[in-house]
N, C-alpha and C positions, 0 to 999 in steps of 0.2 A: 550674695551677702549672707552672713549667718542668719539662720532662721528660715531659709528656703531650702528645699530639697537639693542636695549636692551643690554647694555654692558655685555660682556660675563662673567666678573668676579663679577658681582653684582647680588643680588637676585632680581627677581626670576630666571633669566637665569642660575645662579649658585645657586644650593642648593634646587631647587624645583623639586622633582622627580615626573614628570607627569605620567610616565609609572607605577610607584609604586602606585600612587593614583588610576589609572584605574584598576590595578591588585587587589587592595583592595576593588573594587566595586564602586568607584566614577564614575559618569557619568556627562558630561557637560550639562548645560541648553542651549537649542538652542537659537539662536539670535532671538529676537522678535522686535528689534528696529534697523533700519539702518539710520545713519546720512549721508546724501548725500551732499558732498561739491560741490554744483551746480556751484558756482563761487568762484574763488580763490583770488579775490581782493576785496577791500572795498572802499567806497566813504567817509569814515571817517578815522581818524588817532588817535584813542583812545590810550593814552599813556600807558595803562595797558594791552593792547591786548595780549593774549597768543599766537596768531597766528603770528603776525608781530613783536612784541617787545620782544619775548623770545629768549632763546639761540638757538632754532631750527629755521633755516631760509630756510628750504627746499621749502617753498612756492615760492621762487624766481625761482626755476627750473621747476616748474609745470605749466601746461596750465592755462591761465587766466580763461577760462570757461571750464566746463566739456563737452567734445565732445559728440555728439549723440551716437557714438558707445560705449562709456563708460557707458552712461545711459542705453543703450539697454543690454549690458552685465551684468550690475549690476541687472537690473530687472529680467533677466533670472536666475541669481544666486539666487536671493531671491525667485523666484518661485520654483526652485529646492529645496531650503532649507525648504520652507513651505510644500511642498509635502512629502519630506523625513521624516519630523517630525510631520506631520498632524497638523500643527498650525492653530488655528481658528481665530487668530487676530494678526496683526503686525502693527508697526508704522513706517512711513517714515518721517524723519525730513529733510526738505530742509534747508541747512545751507551754510555757507561760511567762510571767507569773508562775503560779502553781497549778499545773493541769488537773490535778486530782480535785480541785475545788469545783470543777465542772460537774462532778457527780458521776456515779457509776453508770447510770442509764445513758447519759449524754455521751460518755466515752465509748461505750459499747455501740451506740448508734452511729457515732462518727466512724469507727473502725469498719462497721458493716457497710456504710455508705462508700468508703474508699475501696473496699474490696470488690464491691459490686460494680464500681465504675471502671475497673481495669480489665483488660482482656485476659483470657486464661493463659496467654503466652507470656505474661509478665508476673513475676513473683513480687509480692509486696511484703517488705519487712516493716513491722510497726514497733517502734520503741518509745519510751517515755523518759523524760528527764524530770525528776521530782526531788523535793527536799526531804522526802521520806516520812514526814510527820504523820501523814494520813494513810500509810500503808497498813491498813487493818486486815484482818483475816477475810472479811467480806470483799474488800477491794481487791486483794490479791487473787481471790477466787475468780472474780470477774475478769481481771487481767489475764489470768491463766486460761480461762475459757475463750478469750479472744486473742490469745497468742501475742500478747504485748510484752516485749522485753522492757526491763526497768534498769535505769542507771540512777544513782543517788548521789547527792552532793554531801560530802563529809569532809571537814577540814582537820581531822586527826582526833586526838583524845578530847575529853570533856573541856579542859581548859582552853586548848587551841581552837576547838570548834566554836565554843560559846563566846569567844572574844568578839566575833563578828556576826555569827548566825543566831540572832536572837529574835524573840517576838517583839511586837510593838511596845509592850509594857516592860521590856528589858529582861525578861526571863530567858534563860538559855534554852536551846532546842535539842541539845545532844541526847538527853535521855529518851525523848520521844523518837528521835531519828533512829537511835540504836534499837528500840523496840521494833520498829518497822523493818529495819535492815536485817535484824536477826530472823524475823519471819520470812523475809525474802530469801535469805541465804540458807534457810532450812528447807521447809516443805516445798517452797516455790523456786528452788535453786535454778531450775532450767530457764527461768526468766531473767536471772541476774546477769546484767551486762557489764557492771562495773561501778567505779566511784569517780567523782570529780572532786578535786581538791584544789582550792586556791592557795597559792604559795603565800605564806606569811613569815617574814623574816624574824618575827618575835617568837615563833614556834621552833622548838628544836627539831631539825629535819629527821633524825633517826627515830626519835620518839613519835613524830608524826607518821612516818612510814610504818612503823610497827603497829600503831593503832589502826592504820588503814588496812593492813593485811590480816587483821584478826578474823574477819569473816571470809577470808580467802576469795576476794573478788577476782573475777577473770582478768580484769584490767583496771588500771588506775590512770586517770588523766590529771596531770599536774598543770594547772592554769596560772599563767603570770597575771598579776593584778592589772586591770585595764588602766591605761594611761597613754599619753602621747607627748610630743615635744612641747605643746602648749600647756598641758596639764599632766606633769610627770607622775608616775606611780610612786607609792611610798618608798622613800629612801633610794630612789633611782633618779639622781639628778640628771637633768637634760644636758649632759656633758660630763667629761671626766672618764677615766678608764677603769674605775673600780667596778667590780662585778659581783655584788653581794648575792644576787639571785643565782648566778652560776655557782658560787660557793655552796649555797644551800642545796641546790640540785645535785651537784657533784658528790656531796656526802651521801645522798640517797643512791645515786648511780653506782658508786663503788660498793655499797652494801648489797644492792640488787644484782649487779653484774657478777659479783664474786660468790653469790650464794650457791651452795651445792645443788639446789633444786629450785627452779623457778615455777611456782604455781600461779603467780600473778604477773601479767604483762604490764609494763609501764609504757604507755603509748608514745610519749615524747622521746624516750630513749630508744624504743624500737624503731621509730620513724627515722631517727638520726642514723642508727645502725644500718637500716635498710638503704638509706641514701648513700652512706659511705661505701657500701658494698655493691652499689650500682643499680639498686632497685628504685622504684618510684615511690613518691610520698602518697599517703592516703589521708593526710591531714591538711586542713586549710592554714595551719599555723607554722608550717615548716615545709621547705622544698618548693618546687616550681610547678607542681601538677595543677591543672585547671580546676578551679573551684566550681562545682556544679550544684549549688545549694540555693534554694529560694525560700524566703520567709513569708508567711501569710499571717497578718495580724487579725485581731478579733473582728475588725470591721471589713475584712476582705482586701485590704491594701497589700500589694506585692512589694516586698522589701528585699534589699540586699541583706548581708549578714547583720543581725541586730546589734552586735557589739559596737557598730559605728555610732550608736547613740552617745557614746563617750566623746565623739568629735565635736558636734554642734547640733542644735535642734533641727530635726528633719533629715539628718545625714543619711539614714538608711533608705529613705523614700525613693521610689521609682516614678511616682505619679500615676501608677497603674493600679487597677483593682481586678479581682476575679470576675466582676460583673461586666466589665467593659473590655477586657483584654485577655488574650491567651498568653500562656507562659512564654511562647516564642518572642513576643514583643519585649519581654524583660531581658531576653538574651542580648539585645542590642543597646541596652542602657550602658553608658560609659563606665559606671561603677562596677557593673557585672563583667563587662568586657575586660576591665583592668585586672580582674582576678582570674582571668583565663589565658592571658597572653604571656605568662612567664617572664622571661628576662626583659621583654619590652616594657614591662610595668615597673622595673626597678630603677632606682636613682643611679646617677653616674657613679657615686661612691660604691654602691652595691654591685654594679656590673663588673667592676674591676677587683672585687674582693676574692680572696683565696677560697673562702667557704661559700661563695655565692650559690652554688647549686644545692648545697645542703641547707643552708639557712633560708634561702628564697626570699630574703628581706624581712622574715619574721611575720607575725600576724599583721594583716593589713591595717586594722584599726590603730595599731601601735606606731604607725608611720606618720600619722597626721600632724601637720603643723599649720596653725591658723595663718591664712594669707596665701599659702601655696599648695595646700592639700596633702595628698598621700605620696607624692614622689620624693620620699625621703627614706633613709635607713630607719630601722626600728629604733624606738627610744631605748630598747633593750640590747642594742648592738653589742656593747662590750660583754654582756652576759652571754649572748648567743655565741659570740666568738670563743669565749673561754670554755663554755660547755661543749661545743662541737669539737674544739681542739683537744680537750681532755679525753672525750670519747674516742676520737680518732687515734690519739697516741696509745690508748689502752688496746684498741683493736690491732693496731700495727704491731705492738709488742707481742700480743698473743699469736698473731699470724707468723711473726718472725720465729717465735719459739716452736710453733707447729712445723714450719718448713725446715727447721734445724734439727728436728727430732731424729733419732737413729732410724735408719731404714728409709729415710726420705731421699 
C-alpha cells in the first residue's frame, strides 16, 4: 500500500521473480556509482524539487547533515564492494539537498575517508551536484585541493531560471548562481563537469540553450520534469499524441547538431546518437544498459534512485542501511533488479516498439502508475518517440549524403 517501501501489490515487488532470474543465469551488475546525500536540506526552494515538493516527505525525519559515522560506514561498505567485485573505478557523487551546506571541512573529510577506504587498484572519481549559490573562492579552492568535479543546476537565462529556482522568500537565485559558475568556469575550469537544466516549456528553447553555453560547459544535461501516469508533468497529459517536450528539445537539437563547432556536449542527444549507431547507453534515462547506482541518505539508509520519491511515500527505500547491510544485499532488491534486466523490465507496449532499444522505456520514475507500479511506458512516450525519430531521420539523411559523395 502507498506509504510503505515499494508497494507490495505493485510491480516490481509483485510479479518480478528475482530468484527465478538468478536460477536462469542472470547476475547483477555491481554498483559503480554511489550518490551520497551529504546534506539533507537546501538553501533554495525550487518549486519542482523532487526531494521537498513530491509526495515523499521522509526528508523531514532524517538528519539535516550526514553524521561522520554514516560517512565512515558508507566508505567501508563501498570498499568492501570494490574488493568483492574487483572494481577498477567507481564514482562518488556528493549530493543533497545542497551538499555545500555541509561545510568545507566536512566535505574534505568525507572525500578523504572514501579515498582511504578503497584499494589502490580502484580509481575513485568524486563529483558534486550543486545549485552553485555557495561556490565561493574558498570553497572552490577546497574542492580543487580535493579533486572534486562540479556540476551546477541552471535553467537558462535570469527569467527562465528564476521562474522556479528561488529562495524561500521568493527571491531569484540566478545572479548568485552565475557568480559561482563564472568562478568555476574561470580559474577552476578543470573541475567544471557541466550543467543540469530542467526543461520548462514556458522558456524559449534557443534562448535557454544560448544562455547555458555562455560559460562553455563541457556538457549539458536536459532533464524532463518529473511526473508519472498518476501525477503527470506540466502540460504533458497522461494520454494523447501531442509531443510538446519533443518540440522544445528538437529546436535545441537542430541548433546544436548543425553548429560548425561543438564545444559543449548535450548528454541526451549524444546518448541517443550513440544508441542509434550501435553503442551502449551511459545514462539511466535512456537505453537498456543496467543501472549500477545506489543512493545513501543522511541517516545511512540505502535507496534506489531518489527520483522515485515522486511516485509515493517511501518508494526509493530498500529497507537496508549501511550499518546492517553490505551493498550486495541491495543488488537483490526487486527495484534495483528491475533497472538492471533491460527488456525484461519493459511493458508489453514497450517491448514491441520500434525504438525500444533506443528509448529503453524512458526514465524509470516516469513509468509509475498507482495500482500497478512501474511496468508501463513512460508518461513521456510520445515525446521520446518524436525526439528519437527526428534524430534518427537526421542521422540517416547525413549518412546517405556521405555515402553518395563523389569517390565513395
